[in-house]
C-alpha positions as CSV (number, residue, x, y, z in Angstrom):
1,M,24.8,13.8,-11.9
2,H,28.5,13.5,-11.0
3,N,27.9,10.2,-9.4
4,F,26.1,8.9,-12.4
5,E,29.0,9.8,-14.8
6,K,31.2,7.4,-12.9
7,R,29.1,4.5,-13.9
8,R,28.0,5.7,-17.4
9,D,29.8,2.8,-19.0
10,R,27.7,0.4,-17.0
11,Y,24.5,2.2,-17.9
12,E,25.5,2.1,-21.6
13,L,26.0,-1.7,-21.3
14,F,22.7,-2.5,-19.8
15,A,20.8,0.1,-21.8
16,S,21.7,-2.0,-24.9
17,F,20.1,-5.1,-23.5
18,E,16.6,-6.1,-24.5
19,K,15.7,-6.5,-20.9
20,P,18.1,-4.2,-18.7
21,L,16.4,-5.1,-15.4
22,V,17.6,-6.5,-12.3
23,N,15.0,-8.1,-9.9
24,L,15.8,-9.2,-6.4
25,S,13.5,-10.8,-3.9
26,F,14.7,-11.5,-0.3
27,E,13.6,-11.4,3.4
28,L,14.1,-7.8,4.7
29,P,15.0,-7.7,8.4
30,M,13.1,-5.0,10.1
31,P,12.4,-3.9,13.8
32,D,9.0,-5.1,14.5
33,F,7.2,-1.7,14.4
34,R,3.7,-2.9,14.8
35,P,3.7,-2.5,18.6
36,Y,4.9,1.1,18.2
37,C,2.3,1.7,15.5
38,K,-0.5,0.3,17.8
39,A,0.7,2.4,20.7
40,N,0.7,5.6,18.4
41,G,-2.4,4.9,16.5
42,L,-0.5,4.6,13.2
43,P,-1.4,2.2,10.4
44,P,1.6,-0.3,9.9
45,F,1.5,-0.3,6.2
46,H,1.6,3.4,5.9
47,F,4.4,3.7,8.4
48,F,6.5,1.1,6.4
49,L,5.6,2.8,3.1
50,F,6.9,6.1,4.6
51,C,10.2,4.4,5.4
52,V,10.4,2.9,2.1
53,L,9.8,5.9,-0.2
54,N,11.9,8.2,1.9
55,A,14.7,5.7,1.8
56,I,14.5,5.7,-2.0
57,K,14.8,9.4,-2.1
58,G,18.2,9.2,-0.2
59,I,19.9,7.0,-2.8
60,D,20.9,8.5,-6.0
61,N,20.8,5.2,-8.0
62,F,17.1,4.9,-7.5
63,M,16.4,8.5,-8.7
64,Y,17.9,8.3,-12.1
65,R,15.6,8.2,-15.1
66,V,15.8,8.4,-19.0
67,L,14.1,11.4,-20.5
68,D,14.5,12.2,-24.3
69,G,17.3,9.9,-24.4
70,E,19.3,11.5,-21.7
71,V,19.8,10.3,-18.1
72,I,18.4,12.8,-15.5
73,K,18.2,12.8,-11.8
74,L,15.0,13.4,-10.1
75,D,14.6,15.8,-7.2
76,D,11.3,14.2,-6.1
77,F,8.5,11.8,-7.0
78,A,4.9,11.3,-6.3
79,A,3.9,8.7,-3.7
80,S,1.8,5.9,-5.2
81,Y,0.7,2.4,-4.5
82,T,-1.9,-0.1,-5.4
83,V,-5.1,-0.8,-3.5
84,I,-8.3,-2.9,-4.0
85,N,-11.5,-1.0,-4.7
86,H,-14.9,-1.9,-3.7
87,N,-15.3,-4.3,-6.5
88,N,-12.1,-6.0,-5.6
89,D,-10.3,-4.7,-8.6
90,L,-6.9,-3.1,-8.5
91,N,-6.7,0.7,-8.4
92,I,-3.9,3.2,-7.9
93,T,-3.4,6.0,-5.4
94,K,-1.3,9.0,-5.8
95,F,-0.4,11.8,-3.4
96,E,2.2,14.4,-2.7
97,M,5.4,12.9,-1.0
98,S,6.4,14.3,2.6
99,D,9.3,13.6,4.9
100,D,7.0,14.4,8.0
101,L,5.3,11.1,9.1
102,P,2.0,12.4,10.2
103,T,1.6,14.5,7.1
104,F,2.6,11.5,5.0
105,I,0.1,9.1,6.6
106,A,-2.7,11.6,6.4
107,R,-2.2,12.1,2.6
108,S,-1.8,8.3,2.1
109,L,-4.9,7.5,3.9
110,A,-6.9,10.2,1.9
111,A,-5.5,8.9,-1.4
112,K,-6.4,5.3,-0.4
113,K,-10.0,6.3,0.4
114,I,-10.4,7.9,-3.0
115,A,-8.9,5.1,-4.9
116,E,-10.9,2.5,-3.1
117,A,-14.1,4.3,-4.0
118,R,-13.4,4.6,-7.7
119,T,-14.8,2.1,-10.0
120,E,-12.7,3.2,-13.1
121,L,-8.9,2.7,-13.0
122,A,-7.2,5.9,-11.9
123,N,-4.7,6.1,-14.8
124,M,-3.4,9.7,-14.9
125,G,-0.5,8.9,-17.4
126,P,-2.2,10.4,-20.5
127,L,-2.7,13.7,-18.7
128,M,0.9,14.0,-17.4
129,T,4.1,15.4,-19.2
130,P,6.8,12.9,-20.0
131,L,8.8,14.2,-17.1
132,E,5.8,13.8,-14.7
133,Q,5.3,10.2,-15.8
134,K,8.9,9.6,-14.9
135,Q,8.4,11.1,-11.5
136,N,7.2,7.9,-10.0
137,V,8.0,4.6,-8.0
138,H,5.8,1.7,-8.5
139,I,4.6,0.2,-5.1
140,T,2.5,-2.9,-4.5
141,C,1.7,-4.9,-1.4
142,M,0.3,-8.4,-1.4
143,P,-0.4,-9.0,2.4
144,W,-2.2,-12.4,1.9
145,F,0.9,-14.5,1.6
146,K,4.6,-14.7,2.0
147,L,6.0,-13.3,-1.1
148,T,8.9,-15.2,-2.7
149,S,9.2,-13.5,-6.1
150,V,7.2,-11.3,-8.4
151,E,7.3,-10.4,-12.1
152,H,5.9,-7.0,-12.8
153,P,3.9,-6.1,-16.0
154,I,6.2,-3.9,-18.3
155,Y,5.0,-2.0,-21.4
156,R,8.5,-2.1,-23.0
157,H,11.4,-3.7,-21.2
158,A,14.1,-1.7,-23.0
159,D,12.6,1.6,-22.0
160,Y,11.7,0.7,-18.4
161,D,13.5,2.9,-15.8
162,I,11.0,3.3,-12.9
163,P,11.8,1.3,-9.8
164,S,9.1,-1.3,-8.9
165,L,8.9,-2.6,-5.3
166,A,6.7,-5.2,-3.7
167,W,6.2,-6.8,-0.4
168,G,4.0,-9.6,1.1
169,R,2.8,-10.4,4.6
170,F,4.8,-9.1,7.5
171,G,6.6,-12.0,9.3
172,D,5.8,-12.9,12.9
173,A,7.5,-11.1,15.8
174,Q,10.8,-12.5,16.8
175,A,12.3,-12.8,20.3
176,D,14.8,-10.1,19.6
177,G,12.3,-7.5,18.5
178,M,12.8,-8.0,14.8
179,M,10.6,-9.4,12.0
180,M,11.2,-10.4,8.4
181,V,9.3,-8.8,5.5
182,P,9.3,-10.6,2.1
183,F,10.5,-7.8,-0.1
184,S,11.2,-7.4,-3.8
185,V,13.1,-4.7,-5.7
186,Q,13.2,-4.2,-9.6
187,A,15.2,-1.6,-11.2
188,H,17.3,-0.7,-14.4
189,H,20.6,-2.4,-13.9
190,G,22.2,0.5,-15.6
191,F,21.5,2.4,-12.5
192,V,21.0,-0.1,-9.7
193,D,23.2,-3.1,-8.7
194,G,22.7,-5.4,-5.8
195,Y,24.8,-3.3,-3.5
196,H,22.3,-0.4,-4.0
197,V,19.5,-2.8,-3.0
198,H,21.3,-3.7,0.0
199,L,21.9,0.1,0.8
200,L,18.0,0.6,0.4
201,A,17.2,-2.3,2.8
202,Q,19.6,-0.8,5.3
203,S,18.1,2.6,5.0
204,I,14.5,1.3,5.4
205,A,15.3,-0.5,8.6
206,A,17.3,2.5,9.8
207,R,14.4,4.9,9.3
208,A,12.1,2.8,11.2
209,R,14.4,2.5,14.1
210,D,14.8,6.3,14.2
211,L,11.2,6.9,14.1
212,M,10.8,4.4,17.0
213,G,13.6,6.1,18.9
214,Q,15.8,3.0,19.0
């Protein structure tokens, strides 16, 4: 929490706002990992999700939450993302995080299968403790179009402290081996500035390069 104390005055400023959120949408430059995934039998969405969630864990500013009126720093969070079930309705996956790619993908695919088969909404919030409800990052993907912006549904803006990330259709392969991913990050401005979103974007791309051996 030492790092947080250096920006407590920024937190107190934005925490007084009715809507203390920063929301940035941009094109995220990424190494085109699709050929690598195809060659190694990996689903590209889950490969990218692994990079995103583990990058978040490495940046303190995305790990702060407010619990009982006090700022805390999470050690970990559950992996979660939205899927479409067999009725073409939204549902939510949830599974244990891992920093091992094969383990993460296996857990993610298993959770996806369960959520897709459920008719009722998998809303586990009422069964969770207040801390467990904070141990979360909201993830959604809309692969049908090139995302330019998004506004997430929020129960109470002033209390919202869980980062929400979204992305759209992966861009075309470029001659230099890169591609663009339309990407959006929403977070509490008391914790996260545009600079930290920049750090997150760099970390996501770096993790992909490391996994690909580049």
